[in-house]
DOBA-920096 format. One line per 10 residues: their letters; for each residue x, y, z of N, C-alpha, C. Coordinates in pm, whole numbers, plus 32768, in hexadecimal, padded with zeros to 4 digits. Atoms other than C-alpha are relative to their C-alpha. Example, Ala and Ser with C-alpha at 12.3 -4.5 7.8 and 13.67 -1.06 7.14 Angstrom:
as	8059/7F89/8000/84CE/7E3E/830C/805A/8078/8000  7FAE/7F89/7FFA/8557/7F96/82CA/7FB3/806D/8049
//
This chain:
lasekfdghn	8016/8046/807D/878B/7C07/854A/7F6D/8003/7FDC  808B/7FF7/802E/8651/7C1B/8477/7FB4/7F7E/8015  8046/8081/7FF4/8605/7AA8/849A/8003/7FC9/808D  7FFE/802B/7F76/8633/7A9A/8613/7FBB/8069/8055  8047/7FA7/7FA5/8575/7B31/8736/8034/7FED/808D  7FD5/8006/7F75/85E5/7B86/8895/7F85/7FEC/8056  8076/801E/7FAF/84EF/7AE8/8989/8014/8023/8094  7FE6/7FD9/7F77/857E/7B85/8AC6/807A/7FBC/803A  7F8D/804A/7FCB/868B/7A81/8B03/8067/7FE2/7F94  7FA3/8021/806C/8720/7A22/89B5/7FBC/8011/7F79
lrpltdeenr	8035/7FF7/8087/86F8/7A2F/883F/7FC5/7F7A/7FD8  803C/807B/8034/8612/7934/879B/7FD7/8019/7F70  802D/7FED/808C/85B8/78F8/862F/7F6E/802C/7FFD  808A/7FD5/8010/847B/79A2/85BB/7FAB/7F8D/7FCB  805D/8063/8034/834C/78C9/857D/7FD7/8027/7F72  8033/7FE2/8086/82B2/78B1/8423/7F9E/8075/8003  8063/7F95/7FF4/8198/7993/8497/8042/8087/8018  7FB8/7F83/7FE7/828B/7A99/851C/8046/8031/7F82  7FC1/7FDB/807F/834E/7A92/83D6/7F97/8036/7F9E  806D/7FD3/8056/8205/7AB1/8316/7FD2/808B/8027
dnkirrqtqa	8030/7F7E/7FD0/818F/7BD2/83EE/8065/806F/7FE2  7F98/7F9C/801E/82DC/7C89/83C5/8001/8023/7F6B  7FFF/7FEA/8091/82D5/7C5B/824C/7F85/8051/7FD5  807B/7FB9/8023/8169/7CCE/8232/8006/8090/8032  7FF2/7F78/7FCB/81B2/7DFB/8312/8059/8055/7FA7  7FA4/7FB5/8057/82D9/7E64/8237/7FBE/801F/7F7A  8043/7FEB/8081/8212/7E36/80F5/7F92/8069/800D  806D/7FA0/7FEB/80EB/7EF9/8183/8037/808C/8015  7FC3/7F7D/7FEA/81C9/8015/81FD/8033/803B/7F7D  7FCD/7FCF/8081/8270/802F/80A8/7F8D/8028/7FA4
fmknvkgfls	8075/7FE1/8053/811F/8025/7FF6/7FC1/8084/802A  8041/7F86/7FCF/8089/8134/80D2/8059/807A/7FEB  7FA5/7F90/801B/81BF/820E/80AE/7FF5/8029/7F6D  800F/7FE2/808E/819E/81F3/7F34/7F79/8040/7FE2  8086/7FC7/8014/8027/823B/7F43/7FFF/8092/802C  7FFF/7F77/7FCF/805C/8371/8017/8056/805B/7FA9  7FAD/7FB3/805D/8174/83E4/7F31/7FB6/801E/7F7F  804E/7FED/807A/8095/83B3/7E02/7F93/8068/8016  806A/7F9F/7FE4/7F74/846F/7EA3/8038/808D/8013  7FC0/7F7D/7FEF/8060/8589/7F05/8026/803C/7F7A
sksgdvnpew	7FDA/7FCD/8084/80D9/85A3/7D9E/7F86/802E/7FB2  807B/7FDA/8047/7F6F/85BF/7D28/7FBE/807B/803C  804C/7F94/7FC0/7EE2/86B0/7E27/8058/8064/8049  7FA7/7FA6/7FB9/8014/8750/7EC1/800D/7FDD/8093  7FFC/8027/7F73/7FC7/86B9/8017/7F9C/7F90/8016  8060/8067/7FD9/7F18/8594/80BD/7FA7/8040/806A  805C/7FBB/7FA7/7DE6/862F/815D/7FDB/7FAA/8078  8024/804C/7F87/7D8E/85CC/82C4/7F7C/7FB4/7FF4  8083/8043/800D/7C2A/8573/825D/8009/7F7E/7FB0  7FED/807E/8049/7CB7/8458/8187/8032/7F91/805C
ecslimlety	7FC1/8060/7FA5/7D46/83A9/82BA/7FAE/7F80/8010  8054/8077/7FF0/7C1C/82BF/82E7/800A/7FA8/7F82  7FF4/804C/807D/7C2E/8258/8178/8088/7FBB/7FF7  7F7B/803B/8003/7DA3/821D/8198/800D/7F8C/8063  7FFF/806E/7F9F/7D70/8146/82CF/7FB7/7F86/7FC5  8049/806E/803F/7C6D/8077/8213/8053/7FC0/7F92  7FAA/8034/806B/7D59/8055/80E9/806F/7FA9/803A  7F95/804B/7FBE/7E71/7FE2/81CE/7FCC/7F7B/8036  803D/807A/7FCA/7D8A/7EE6/8277/7FE3/7F9B/7F91  8020/805A/806F/7D11/7E55/812C/807F/7FC8/7FC0
fkqfllltwe	7F82/802F/8039/7E76/7E40/80AA/803D/7F93/8058  7FCC/8065/7FA3/7EE8/7D84/81E3/7FB0/7F7E/7FF6  8055/8077/800B/7DBE/7C98/81C9/8021/7FB3/7F81  7FE2/8041/807F/7E0B/7C51/805D/8086/7FB6/8008  7F7E/8041/7FF3/7F79/7C06/80AA/7FFA/7F86/805B  800B/806E/7FA2/7F23/7B2A/81D4/7FB6/7F89/7FC1  804A/806C/8041/7E21/7A62/8111/8052/7FBF/7F91  7FAB/8037/806A/7F11/7A3A/7FED/806B/7FA6/803C  7F9A/8050/7FBC/801E/79BB/80DC/7FC5/7F7B/802D  8041/807A/7FD0/7F2B/78C1/8174/7FDF/7FA2/7F8A
idrlpslvve	8022/8051/8076/7EB8/784B/801B/807C/7FBF/7FC5  7F83/8036/8036/801E/781E/7FA6/8033/7F89/8052  7FD4/806E/7FAA/8058/7730/80CB/7FA3/7F86/7FFC  8060/806F/8005/7F2A/7654/807F/8038/7F8D/7FAB  7FD6/8072/8052/7F73/74F3/8003/7FAB/7FF4/7F81  805A/8007/8073/7E47/7511/7F17/7F9D/8073/8009  8064/7F95/8003/7D56/7621/7EAA/7F72/7FC9/8007  8082/8043/7FFC/7C3B/7523/7EB5/7FF5/7FB2/8082  8018/804E/7F87/7BA3/748D/7FEF/7F8C/7FA0/7FE7  806A/8064/800B/7ACC/735A/800E/7F96/801E/806A
trygkqpnal	806E/7FE8/7FA3/7978/73A2/80AB/7F97/7F93/7FEE  8069/8065/800F/783F/72D6/80D9/7FB4/8012/7F7D  8040/7FE5/8080/77C6/7378/7F95/805F/7FE8/7F8A  7F9D/8018/8067/78FB/7314/7ED5/8073/8064/800A  7F8D/7FA5/8001/7A30/73D8/7E76/7FD1/8090/7FEE  8022/7F71/8002/7A17/754E/7EB6/8082/8051/8006  7F8B/7FA9/7FEF/7B0C/766E/7E92/8011/8025/8093  7FE4/7FD9/7F77/7BB4/76C7/7FDA/7FC0/8088/801B  8045/7F85/7FDA/7AF4/77DB/8091/805F/8079/8002  7FA0/7F91/8000/7C35/78A9/80A5/8005/8045/7F77
ltardksavr	8001/7FC3/8085/7C1E/78E1/7F2C/7F90/8068/7FF5  8071/7FA2/8001/7AC9/7985/7F53/801F/8079/8056  7FDD/7F92/7FA6/7B44/7A55/8078/8066/805D/7FBE  7F9C/7FAC/8043/7C73/7ACC/7FAE/7FC2/804E/7F8D  8043/7FB9/806E/7B98/7B21/7E82/7FB0/8077/8035  804C/7F92/7FC5/7AB4/7BF3/7F60/805E/806E/8032  7F9D/7F9F/7FD1/7BE4/7C99/7FFB/8039/8050/7F8A  7FCA/7FBC/8077/7C6D/7CE8/7EA0/7F9C/8063/7FC8  8068/7FA5/8032/7B21/7D83/7E37/7FFA/807D/8057  8002/7F8D/7FA5/7B1C/7E61/7F6F/807D/8056/7FEE
lesmmkqlgi	7F83/7FB8/8013/7C89/7EBE/7F39/7FFB/8052/7F80  8007/7FB8/807F/7C51/7F1A/7DCD/7F9B/8073/8006  8063/7F96/7FF2/7B19/7FE1/7E23/803A/8077/804B  7FC2/7F95/7FB2/7BDA/80A8/7F28/806A/8048/7FAC  7F99/7FC3/8055/7CF7/80E1/7E32/7FC0/805A/7F97  8047/7FAD/8062/7BFF/8164/7D2F/7FCF/8081/8040  8030/7F89/7FBB/7B6A/8252/7E2F/8070/8065/8015  7F8E/7FA6/7FEA/7CC4/82DF/7E72/8046/8025/7F7D  7FC5/7FE0/8081/7D19/82E9/7CFF/808A/7FC5/7FEC  7F79/8037/8009/7E45/8202/7D1E/8008/7F7F/7FAF
tfkeaagmel	7FF2/806F/805E/7DF2/80F2/7C23/8041/8038/7F83  7FBE/7FD2/807A/7EA9/8101/7AD9/7F9F/804F/7FAA  8064/7FBE/8053/7D6B/815F/7A20/7FDE/808A/8037  8022/7F80/7FC1/7D12/8271/7B19/8075/8062/7FF5  7F8A/7FA9/8002/7E76/82F7/7B23/801A/8037/7F74  7FE7/7FD4/808A/7E8B/830B/79A7/7FA9/8077/7FDC  805A/7F92/801D/7D66/83FE/79A6/801A/807D/8051  7FE3/7F8D/7FAA/7DF7/84E5/7AAE/807F/8046/7FD2  7F88/7FB4/801F/7EF2/85F9/7A7A/8049/8020/8081  7FB1/7FDD/7F8B/800F/8640/7B67/7FF2/8093/8020
vqpeieesdl	8001/7F76/7FD3/7FF8/877C/7C33/8091/8027/8019  7F77/7FD2/7FED/813F/8834/7C16/8003/8067/8070  7FFA/7F9E/7F94/819E/88EB/7D54/8033/8085/7FCB  7FD6/7F7B/802A/81BF/8A60/7D29/8081/8024/8049  7F7F/7FD9/7FC6/8323/8AD2/7D5F/800B/8097/7FF4  7FF7/7F6F/7FFF/8341/8C3A/7DC5/8091/8029/7FE6  7F7B/7FD0/8020/8466/8CF5/7D34/8034/8059/8070  7FC2/7FA7/7F9D/855B/8D9E/7E1B/800E/808B/7FC3  7FED/7F76/8030/8598/8F15/7E03/8074/8007/7F9D  7F8D/8000/805A/86E9/8ECE/7D5F/7FD8/7FCB/7F76
ekwvkakmnk	802D/8037/8080/8646/8DF2/7C53/7FA8/8061/7FB4  8056/7F9B/8040/8541/8EFE/7C0D/8055/8071/7FC6  7FAB/7F93/802C/8650/9008/7BF1/804E/7FD7/7F82  7FB3/8031/8074/8722/8F30/7B01/7FA5/7FF6/7F86  805F/8009/8071/85F1/8EE9/7A26/7FDE/8089/7FC8  8022/7F78/802A/8596/9058/7A1E/8074/803C/7FB0  7F8B/7FCC/8046/86F9/90B3/79B5/8010/7FBE/7F77  7FF0/8049/807E/8701/8FA6/78A7/7F94/8027/7F9C  806D/7FD8/8058/85B0/9015/7819/8015/808C/7FC7  7FE6/7F77/802F/862A/9180/77F6/8064/8000/7F8E
e	7F99/8002/8068/874B/911A/7714/7FCD/7FD5/7F7C
//
């Protein structure tokens, strides 16, 4: 079961953190699969030299999701400090994470604005000998 874990002796319900981690892992895997598919459609392949950039993108995406999850669980977005009410520090951390994530997405050309300016690379499909022969026959008529 997705909401239970085998601990060596029996099944037990997953903790909130385990459920969170599973959800973030699935979302990140789906996001990265879509990113790699998009990059493949643009360049024909995901080049090995992009791997470091893709790892950074994945890391920033996970951080953003984790911080968002933590913020959503807060009772208040404001904390009382000795200087008065202040925004929770997690908001600043998430904003910085979002900036890094967006910057990485721009570098890879996967923001909407960047993608709108790019053209798709159509893979070259080589004709078989039979297709060439049929075309040649049809052109003679």
